[in-house]
N, C-alpha and C positions, 0 to 999 in steps of 0.2 A: 426720236425721241427729244424732246424739248427738256431744256435745261431743269424746270419743275420738276418733271417725271423721272431724269435720272437722279436729283436730288431724294426723291421721293423713295426711288429703289434699293437707293442705300441704305439709307435710314431704315428701311423695312430688315434688310440684312443685318445690317449692326444689330438691329434692339433683338433681332432671331437669334443671332447669333450669342449674343448676351443671356437671352432667356434658357438656351439651351444648357450653358456654364452655370448656369445659378441652378438650375434643374439637378444636373449633375453632380452639385457640389451638396446639394440637399440629400441626394440619393448616398451620396457615398459618408456624410456625416450620420446618417442616421443607420446603415448598416455595421452590422459588427466588424471590429479590426481584423484580421489576421492573427489568432493565434491567439485572442482576448479572452482572459479569464475573467469570470463572473461569477457571484454567488447568489445564491436565493436560498432565504432561511424561512426553515418549516416548522414553527413555535409549535403547530398541532399534534405533530409528527416525531419534534424534536431533532431534528436535522438539518445539517446544511448543506445545501446541493452545491457541486462545484462543475463550471459548466466551462468549455472553452469553446469559441465560435456558436455558442450555443446548445450546443450537444451535448449532453452529460458527460462527463469524467468518472466521477465517482460522488460519495455520500459523506458528511462526516458525520455519522448516526453517534446519537447519546441517547438511547432512551432506556437503557437501563434492560432490557430483555437480554441482552448478552451483560455480563458485570464488569466490562471494560468498553469505552470508546472506541469506535473503530468505522475503517473505512470499506465500503461497500456500496454498489457493487462497484467493480477497478474495469473499464472499457476503452478503446483501444481507441484512436482515431475512425478507425471504421466502422466502427460500431460494436465489436468484437466485445462478449462480455471474457473475461481470463478467470474472474472468480467464481468457487463451486456456491452454487445456491443455498443450500443447506446448513444451518438451520434457519434462515429468512424466508426464502425462494424454493422449497425443496424441486428438485426437478426429477423426471423418471431416468433411471442410469444412473444417476449419480451417488457416493457411495455415502453414508450414510454414520462413518463412525467418526469420535471427536467433535461433539458438538460444541467444543469450546473454541475451535477453527474455524475463524468468522472472518472474510475479506482480508483488511491488512490491519493489526494489533501491534501492539508493544507491553511486553509485562514479565513475569520471571515467576521461576517454579517454587525457591526459596528465598523468604524475605521474610527475616526474623521468624522462621519459622515455620511461616504459612505459605500454602500455593494458592500463585495468583493466578498462574498460566490455566490450570485445568479446572478452575469453577465456572460450571455453567447453569442452567437451569436443570442440568441432569443432576446434580448434587441434591442428595437426603439432607432435609433439614437436621436430622440428626450428626450429620457430619460437616454443615457448616461453618462452624466455628475453625473448623482446618484450615478453613480459605479465606484468603483476601480478596476486595473487592476494589477495582479502578473506578470511584465518583466521579463522572463529569461535574464541574462548578459553574464554566462559563464561556461562552466565547466569544473573547476580551477584542477583538479586533476582526474585522474584516476588509481588505484592500484589493480593490482589483486592478489598482494601478501596477500594485507589485506582486498580484496573484498570492498573495498570504491571506493565510488563517490562522490565528492564535487564540488558543485553547487553555484552561487549568483545569485541572484535576486534583481529587487526593486518593492517596494509595490506604486504604481502610482497613483496620479488621473487621470483624464480623459484628464487636460493640462498639464499630462506628470510631475508632482511636486511630487518629491518621497518625503513618508513620512518614509517611512522604508527600512533599506536595509539587504537582507535576506543572511544570509551563511548557508547553510546545508550541513550535511555531511549522505550520507547513507551508510551502514555497510550491504552488501549482505552475506549470508552463509548457507549453508546446514548441516543437523545434523539428517541421517537415511530419513525415510520419513519427515520431516520439514524443509520447507525452510523459513528461517529468516531479518527480514528487519530491522534497527535501524536507525529511524530515528533522528537527532538531529540538530533542527533549530533554528540559535540566528537572533532575530531582533534587530537593534541598530535604534534608533529613529534620523531622521537629523532633526526634529522638535520635539518640545511638540506634543506627541500623545495619544490620549485616545480610548480605547476596549471599549466600552457601552456595559451594559449587555445584551446579545441577544443571543436566543436560534442558530443561524444558527453557529454554529462553531462545530471541528475547525480541527483535523484530521480525514479524513473520507474515507468510500470504497463505490462505488455502488456496489451490487453483482450480478450475474446472477439470472435469474427468480427459477430455482431450489433451493435456498439457503432463498428465500423470508419465510415470517410465508402463510399459506394457510389464504384465505382472500374469503370474498364473496361479496366484495363491487366490484360495475363497476369499470372497468376506460379502458384508452384507450392504444392499443396492436401494433405492429406492424404485418401487415400479411403478406401472402407468396407473392403478388407484390410490398412488399415494403411501403405500404400505413398506415398510421395510421389509426384503424379501432375503433371505442366504443365499448365493449364488455361488456354486464350488465350479463350476467351469466358466471362468472368468469371456467376455466376447470382449477381445482387446482393437477391435473395429474403431479409425478414429482416433486412436490414442498411439500417443508420437513424440513424449516428450523426451528431452533429454539435458541433463547441465553440463555445461563446463563452464570449471575453474578460472582463472586468472593464471593458475599455476598449472593447467593443463589437463588436469584431473576431468575425469567424462562421469557420465553414466551414474551410477550406483556409487562409484569410488568417491563421487565428490563430499558424502556424507566424512562427517569426521575429520575434517581434513582442514587446514590454512588459508586463507587467499583475501585477495582485495576487494573482488566480487566475486558473483556467481550470477551463470545468467541460464535461465531456462526456456528452451526453446521446441517450436515443432509447427502442425499446423492444425487450425479448426475450421472445416468446412474447405479444406485445402488450402486458408489464406496463411501463410507463415505468419506467426507473432511469437514474441518472448518477453520476457518482465525479465528485468536482472537488479541486483540488490549490489549496492556499493557501497562498503565499509569506509571509516575515516581517519586517517591517519590520527589525528586526537583523541580519539577514541581508547578507552581503558582497554585492554587486551587487542592490542589491532597486533597483527590482520585477525581475523575474526575467524571461528571455528564455526563450519556449516552444517547446520541441522535441516539435511536438504534430503526428506526422502523423497520415495519412488512414487508413493502412492497419494501426492499433491501437498504435504508439508515443506515449504519452502521459506526455512530460517535460518538467520545469523545471530549466533548466541558467543557473543565475547568471554561471557562469563565462567560458565560451562566448560571447564577444560580437562577435567579429571576424565572423565566417561570417553570423550573423543581421545586424548591421549593414551588409552589404555594404562592410565594410574603414572604416568612418567610426570606428568603435570596437574597443580594445583591450584585455583584461586577463590579466594574465599574472601572477597572484595565488602569492603566497609566502609561506612561514610558514621563520624561521630556526628553528635549534633549538632545543629546551625551550618552543618561544612553541605556542601551541594557536586555534583557531577553532573555534564552534558555528554548526551550519545546524540550523533549526526550520520545519517544514513541518504543515501542519491537511493530512488529507485525509478526503472526506464520501462514504463509500458510501449512497445511497439510493434506495429503489423508492416507486413512490407516483406523485401529482403532481405534477410537473415543480419545483422548487424555484425561486420568482422571483430576479429581479436583486436585490428589497428584502433578502428571505431570506440569500442569499448574502451578500449586504456586511452584512448583519446577524451574520453566523457570523464575517466577517474582520474588524468593529471588536472582536468582541469576542476572539479570537484574537490580532490584533495587540495589543492590550493586555494579555495574556501575556508575562511576563518569562521 
């Protein structure tokens, strides 16, 4: 082979190599980055979808069908829904109690005498004056680079008097098989506001049937025709949830106890999953009491202490007009091998340092 041919071959090889490198760079640039959070605004349905690596994690819903904004559904990295579908998407075999339990939410049972917790579409019109509504105002920011969504809302009376202005920042992320939500909510009082000691509160999730604790108590469930039906003998097949608190309380014994964090774990279709809520040392009432029920309500309530302590403690928290208070929580949504206590304590240690 002469020198000219050799030179041509070398040029072709170099060109081919560069072409492949350019092609690879273009593919990498256009592909979603690992654990990347993106937001998809859907103004028609009044929600913002939160996606990680292009897959739905949850949606911030503010359509007014529930009298507060909610995160729904909540989905693991593997695609398993851990939230109950009712009342948004009723599924056969689900409980149909407590229509105000929707996805993940934040509110309270007694604010200036109004019940924000139990308000729902099921409340009779003549009783509406007894309840408060959290009305979404606007999404002020979505930042894919930091995985944050910021929204504002008003805590209103039935005659639209605003008691509290709410500003909430949600921070979404993913690490391995663990998806994380950090919710930071600041409430500013527009008049003197009292949070009377009440067991109904404060940050909560209503989970799917598989994460409930097994029970033999009769209840009402959705049948195959979408009709609520009383079931006296429960079928606990696939129902295997269990609570564990940072203080070592398990099962039903978690309810009414204080802890830094509580995890609810089990299997859905043979896949290990868990959801963990973590209190923050800067919160009022830390470490919080847990309103963690076997039927699927999993809540942290720092302000309602009397019922949980059998009357030994009481907290009637209040804000003077113009004052504000901030509550911060971490929620871990995990699939795969169960997170160990050491791992959860590690997450909590990192979270507690976050101001």
